[in-house]
C-alpha positions as CSV (number, residue, x, y, z in Angstrom):
1,M,30.5,-14.6,2.9
2,N,27.4,-13.1,1.2
3,K,28.0,-9.6,-0.2
4,N,25.6,-7.0,-1.6
5,L,22.8,-8.1,0.7
6,I,19.5,-6.2,0.7
7,L,17.7,-5.5,4.0
8,T,14.1,-4.5,3.9
9,I,12.2,-3.0,6.8
10,N,8.5,-2.6,7.1
11,P,7.2,-1.1,10.4
12,G,3.6,-1.6,11.3
13,S,1.6,-0.2,14.3
14,T,2.5,-3.2,16.5
15,S,5.1,-5.1,14.4
16,T,8.3,-4.6,12.5
17,K,8.9,-7.0,9.5
18,I,12.4,-7.4,8.3
19,A,13.8,-9.6,5.5
20,V,17.2,-10.1,3.9
21,F,17.7,-10.9,0.2
22,Q,20.7,-12.0,-1.8
23,G,19.8,-11.0,-5.3
24,S,16.1,-12.1,-5.7
25,N,16.4,-14.8,-3.1
26,Q,15.0,-14.2,0.4
27,I,17.5,-15.7,2.9
28,F,15.9,-14.4,6.1
29,M,12.6,-13.1,7.3
30,K,11.3,-12.2,10.7
31,N,8.0,-10.6,11.9
32,I,8.8,-8.9,15.2
33,T,5.7,-8.1,17.3
34,H,5.6,-5.3,19.8
35,S,3.3,-5.4,22.8
36,S,1.3,-2.4,23.9
37,E,3.4,-2.4,27.1
38,E,6.6,-2.1,25.1
39,L,5.3,0.8,23.1
40,E,3.4,2.6,25.9
41,P,6.5,4.7,27.0
42,F,6.7,6.4,23.6
43,K,4.6,9.5,23.2
44,Q,5.0,9.8,19.4
45,I,5.5,7.1,16.8
46,T,8.9,8.5,15.8
47,D,10.1,8.2,19.4
48,Q,10.1,4.4,18.8
49,Y,12.7,4.4,16.0
50,E,15.8,3.8,18.3
51,F,13.9,1.1,20.2
52,R,12.9,-0.7,17.0
53,K,16.3,-0.2,15.4
54,K,18.0,-2.0,18.2
55,I,15.6,-4.9,17.9
56,V,16.2,-5.2,14.1
57,L,20.0,-5.3,14.7
58,N,19.6,-7.9,17.4
59,E,17.5,-10.1,15.2
60,L,20.1,-9.9,12.4
61,E,22.8,-10.8,14.8
62,I,20.8,-13.8,16.1
63,A,20.4,-15.0,12.5
64,G,24.1,-14.8,11.9
65,I,23.9,-12.0,9.3
66,N,26.9,-9.7,9.2
67,I,25.5,-6.2,8.7
68,N,28.7,-5.2,6.9
69,D,27.6,-7.5,4.1
70,I,24.5,-5.3,3.6
71,S,24.8,-2.9,0.7
72,I,21.2,-1.6,0.4
73,I,18.5,-1.0,3.0
74,V,15.0,-0.3,1.8
75,G,12.5,0.9,4.3
76,R,8.7,1.1,3.8
77,G,8.0,4.6,2.6
78,G,6.1,6.8,5.1
79,L,3.8,9.8,4.9
80,I,6.2,12.3,3.3
81,K,5.2,14.9,0.8
82,P,3.4,13.6,-2.4
83,I,6.0,12.3,-4.9
84,P,6.1,10.5,-8.2
85,G,6.6,6.7,-7.9
86,G,10.0,5.2,-7.7
87,I,12.8,4.5,-5.3
88,Y,14.3,7.4,-3.3
89,E,17.6,7.7,-1.4
90,V,16.9,8.8,2.2
91,N,18.4,12.2,2.8
92,E,18.2,14.8,5.5
93,K,15.1,16.5,4.1
94,M,13.3,13.2,4.0
95,C,14.3,12.4,7.6
96,D,13.1,15.8,8.7
97,D,9.7,15.3,7.1
98,L,9.4,11.7,8.4
99,F,10.1,13.0,12.0
100,A,7.7,15.9,11.6
101,G,5.0,13.7,10.0
102,V,4.2,16.3,7.3
103,M,1.3,14.2,6.0
104,G,0.5,12.5,9.3
105,Q,2.1,10.2,11.9
106,H,2.2,6.6,10.9
107,A,4.4,3.6,11.8
108,S,5.6,3.4,8.2
109,N,7.4,6.7,8.8
110,L,9.9,4.7,10.9
111,G,11.0,2.7,7.8
112,G,13.2,5.3,6.3
113,L,14.5,6.5,9.6
114,I,15.6,3.1,10.7
115,A,17.1,2.3,7.3
116,N,19.1,5.5,7.3
117,D,20.4,5.0,10.8
118,I,21.6,1.5,10.1
119,A,23.1,2.4,6.7
120,R,25.2,5.1,8.3
121,S,26.9,2.5,10.4
122,I,27.9,0.3,7.4
123,P,30.6,1.4,5.0
124,N,29.3,2.2,1.5
125,A,25.7,1.1,2.4
126,K,22.8,3.3,1.3
127,A,19.2,3.7,2.6
128,Y,16.1,4.1,0.4
129,I,12.4,4.1,0.5
130,A,10.2,2.8,-2.4
131,D,6.7,3.7,-3.7
132,P,5.2,5.1,-0.4
133,V,1.4,5.4,-0.1
134,V,1.7,9.1,-1.0
135,V,2.9,8.4,-4.6
136,D,1.1,11.1,-6.6
137,E,1.2,11.0,-10.4
138,M,-2.4,12.1,-10.9
139,Q,-3.3,14.2,-13.9
140,D,-4.6,17.6,-13.1
141,I,-8.1,16.9,-14.4
142,A,-8.4,14.0,-11.9
143,R,-7.8,16.3,-8.9
144,I,-11.0,18.4,-9.5
145,A,-13.5,17.3,-6.9
146,G,-16.3,19.6,-7.8
147,H,-15.8,22.5,-5.4
148,P,-12.7,24.6,-4.8
149,A,-12.8,23.9,-1.1
150,F,-12.0,20.2,-1.9
151,E,-9.4,18.4,-4.0
152,R,-9.0,14.8,-4.7
153,V,-5.6,13.4,-3.5
154,S,-3.6,10.3,-4.3
155,I,-3.1,7.9,-1.4
156,F,-3.2,4.2,-2.3
157,H,-1.4,0.9,-2.2
158,A,1.4,2.2,-4.4
159,L,4.1,-0.3,-3.4
160,N,2.0,-3.4,-4.3
161,Q,0.3,-1.9,-7.4
162,K,3.6,-0.8,-8.9
163,A,5.4,-4.1,-8.0
164,I,2.6,-6.2,-9.5
165,A,2.5,-3.9,-12.6
166,R,6.2,-4.6,-13.2
167,T,5.8,-8.3,-12.6
168,H,3.0,-8.5,-15.1
169,A,4.8,-6.5,-17.7
170,Q,7.9,-8.6,-17.3
171,S,5.9,-11.9,-17.7
172,H,4.7,-10.6,-21.0
173,N,8.1,-9.4,-22.2
174,K,7.1,-5.8,-22.0
175,S,8.0,-2.7,-20.1
176,Y,5.7,-1.3,-17.4
177,E,6.3,2.1,-19.0
178,D,4.8,0.8,-22.3
179,M,1.5,-0.5,-20.9
180,N,-1.9,0.7,-19.9
181,L,-3.2,-1.2,-16.8
182,I,-6.1,-1.1,-14.4
183,I,-5.0,-2.5,-11.0
184,A,-7.4,-3.2,-8.2
185,H,-5.7,-3.9,-4.8
186,L,-8.3,-5.8,-2.7
187,G,-7.4,-5.8,1.0
188,G,-8.5,-4.1,4.2
189,G,-8.7,-1.1,2.0
190,I,-9.4,-1.1,-1.7
191,S,-7.6,1.0,-4.3
192,V,-8.2,1.0,-8.1
193,G,-5.6,2.7,-10.2
194,A,-5.3,3.7,-13.8
195,H,-1.7,3.1,-14.9
196,Q,-0.8,4.9,-18.1
197,K,2.7,4.2,-19.4
198,G,4.2,3.8,-16.0
199,K,2.2,6.5,-14.1
200,V,-0.9,6.2,-12.0
201,I,-2.9,9.0,-13.5
202,D,-6.0,8.5,-11.4
203,V,-6.8,6.4,-8.3
204,N,-9.2,6.5,-5.4
205,N,-8.0,7.7,-2.0
206,A,-8.0,4.4,-0.2
207,L,-6.8,5.8,3.1
208,D,-9.8,8.0,3.6
209,G,-12.2,5.4,2.3
210,E,-13.0,6.9,-1.1
211,G,-14.1,4.5,-3.9
212,P,-15.5,1.0,-3.3
213,F,-16.4,0.0,0.3
214,S,-14.0,-2.6,1.8
215,P,-13.8,-4.9,4.8
216,E,-13.2,-1.9,7.1
217,R,-13.9,1.2,5.0
218,S,-17.2,2.7,4.0
219,G,-16.1,3.9,0.6
220,T,-17.7,6.9,-1.1
221,L,-20.9,7.7,0.9
222,P,-24.0,9.7,-0.1
223,A,-22.7,13.3,0.4
224,G,-26.0,14.7,1.6
225,A,-26.7,12.0,4.2
226,L,-23.1,12.2,5.4
227,A,-23.2,16.0,5.8
228,K,-26.5,15.7,7.8
229,A,-25.0,13.0,10.1
230,C,-22.1,15.3,10.9
231,F,-24.4,18.0,12.3
232,T,-27.0,15.9,14.2
233,G,-24.9,16.1,17.4
234,K,-25.1,12.3,17.5
235,Y,-21.4,11.7,16.5
236,T,-18.1,13.4,17.2
237,Y,-15.6,14.1,14.4
238,D,-13.5,11.1,15.5
239,E,-16.6,8.8,15.4
240,I,-17.5,10.0,11.9
241,K,-13.9,9.3,10.8
242,K,-14.1,5.8,12.3
243,M,-17.4,5.2,10.5
244,I,-15.6,6.0,7.2
245,T,-12.4,4.2,7.8
246,G,-11.9,1.5,10.5
247,K,-15.5,0.7,11.3
248,G,-17.1,0.9,7.9
249,G,-17.7,-1.8,5.2
250,Y,-18.0,-5.4,6.5
251,V,-17.2,-4.2,10.0
252,A,-20.3,-2.0,10.1
253,Y,-22.6,-4.5,8.4
254,L,-21.4,-7.8,9.7
255,G,-19.1,-7.0,12.7
256,T,-15.9,-8.5,11.1
257,N,-13.1,-7.1,9.0
258,K,-12.1,-10.6,7.8
259,A,-13.2,-11.2,4.3
260,S,-12.5,-14.9,4.7
261,E,-15.3,-15.0,7.4
262,V,-17.7,-13.3,5.1
263,E,-16.8,-15.7,2.2
264,K,-17.4,-18.7,4.5
265,A,-20.7,-17.3,5.7
266,A,-21.7,-16.7,2.0
267,Q,-20.8,-20.2,1.1
268,N,-23.0,-21.5,4.0
269,G,-25.9,-19.6,2.6
270,D,-26.0,-16.5,4.8
271,S,-28.1,-14.2,2.6
272,K,-26.7,-10.9,4.1
273,A,-23.1,-12.1,3.6
274,I,-24.0,-13.1,0.0
275,L,-25.5,-9.7,-0.7
276,L,-22.6,-7.7,0.8
277,Q,-20.0,-9.8,-1.0
278,K,-21.8,-9.2,-4.3
279,A,-22.2,-5.4,-3.5
280,M,-18.5,-5.0,-2.8
281,A,-17.6,-6.8,-6.1
282,Y,-20.2,-4.6,-7.8
283,Q,-18.5,-1.4,-6.5
284,V,-15.0,-2.6,-7.4
285,A,-16.2,-3.4,-10.9
286,K,-17.8,0.0,-11.2
287,E,-14.5,1.6,-10.2
288,I,-12.6,-0.5,-12.8
289,G,-15.2,0.6,-15.4
290,A,-14.6,4.3,-14.4
291,M,-10.8,3.8,-14.8
292,S,-11.3,2.3,-18.3
293,T,-12.8,5.7,-19.3
294,V,-9.7,7.4,-17.8
295,L,-7.6,5.3,-20.2
296,K,-10.1,6.0,-23.1
297,G,-10.6,2.2,-23.4
298,E,-7.0,1.5,-24.2
299,V,-6.5,-1.2,-21.6
300,D,-3.8,-3.8,-21.9
301,A,-4.8,-5.7,-18.8
302,I,-7.0,-5.6,-15.7
303,I,-5.2,-6.9,-12.6
304,L,-6.7,-8.0,-9.4
305,T,-4.3,-8.3,-6.4
306,G,-4.3,-8.2,-2.6
307,G,-5.6,-10.7,0.0
308,M,-9.2,-10.8,-1.3
309,A,-7.9,-11.9,-4.7
310,Y,-7.5,-15.4,-3.2
311,N,-11.4,-15.5,-3.0
312,K,-12.3,-17.1,-6.3
313,T,-16.0,-16.3,-5.9
314,F,-15.3,-12.7,-5.3
315,V,-12.8,-12.5,-8.2
316,N,-15.4,-14.2,-10.5
317,L,-18.1,-11.6,-9.4
318,I,-15.8,-8.8,-10.5
319,T,-14.5,-10.5,-13.7
320,E,-18.0,-11.2,-15.1
321,R,-18.7,-7.5,-15.0
322,V,-15.3,-6.2,-16.4
323,S,-13.9,-8.8,-18.8
324,H,-15.4,-7.0,-21.8
325,L,-13.0,-4.1,-20.9
326,G,-9.8,-6.1,-21.1
327,E,-8.3,-9.4,-20.1
328,V,-8.3,-10.0,-16.3
329,F,-5.2,-11.4,-14.5
330,V,-5.1,-12.4,-10.9
331,Y,-2.1,-12.0,-8.6
332,P,-3.4,-12.8,-5.2
333,G,-1.8,-11.5,-2.0
334,E,0.9,-8.9,-1.6
335,D,4.6,-9.4,-0.8
336,E,5.7,-6.0,0.4
337,M,9.1,-7.2,1.5
338,R,9.9,-8.6,-1.9
339,A,8.5,-5.5,-3.6
340,L,10.9,-3.4,-1.5
341,A,13.8,-5.7,-2.2
342,M,13.2,-5.8,-6.0
343,N,13.4,-2.0,-6.0
344,G,16.7,-2.2,-4.2
345,L,18.0,-4.9,-6.6
346,M,17.1,-2.7,-9.6
347,V,19.3,0.1,-8.2
348,L,22.0,-2.4,-7.3
349,N,22.0,-3.8,-10.9
350,G,21.9,-0.3,-12.5
351,E,18.5,-0.9,-14.0
352,I,17.0,2.2,-12.4
353,Q,18.4,5.3,-10.8
354,A,17.3,6.4,-7.3
355,K,15.5,9.7,-7.2
356,K,16.2,12.7,-5.0
357,Y,13.7,13.8,-2.4
358,I,13.4,17.6,-2.3
């Protein structure tokens, strides 16, 4: 029988992805979808955790995986308090904060809760979360927004950025903690982080749409025009929020959040699609340039990752503007399940120690 298996759990708004790894080998993966009818009875997201846990256990049983062979369960980190990057053992304080939604209610909050509940039923198994979106390693100078009523905050694609950083460092026989990297995650949201010796000392708030515009986020908008729009009476608060994140970017200009559709339209000569693809690449390049100043020009590599990194035209548009700042490497896509599992494996192998959430 397999022993020391690693189970990863990644809850989304209408799905729960699970995977099982033996060492670095994925031996099982399932994307469980949840219909709106199934989720309708639950008033809050956290009310769903028992329902989703039972489905996870059922899928493992169908796959013939003995849960007693699982040593480590790593859930997708939710909206807990801001914490430094790393892997954290789920404890009572974390569960309380996940249930309360101290930084907001999101399906990812269920990851740690389900992991903890399953781990408690398995002898000697432990539950963890790794690099949640609220990872905060920003230097104090980067928090200053320009007015004391506002402060810049760190919310970004920490899991993928950190995992790709370690992958890149390992492929160059170096330690992540010894490198300076600029990493741009190019997906439905875009985050560009300055990684200095293993810490993300500055990054745009990708959740709220700060930074470059993306397929569904507006990015940093002209402040005066935005303030004026808020008080015209034309839009509600929720409508303004939707304009910034959800219905901004490609959605607002072209009616789609699929970068692949914009790429195809651009290839077919659609002038508007061509302009907007160039504009997005332009803004990403500007953000990379800004992060190079954060690192004082000491850049070991510029890394492009996420789904849009598959688009060679888009990648080339960025690369031609930033290659003078450092060598550009492309790691297309994101494998969140593997990223979670590799954090668990490092704990299992004694390569890193889990941190305590307080």
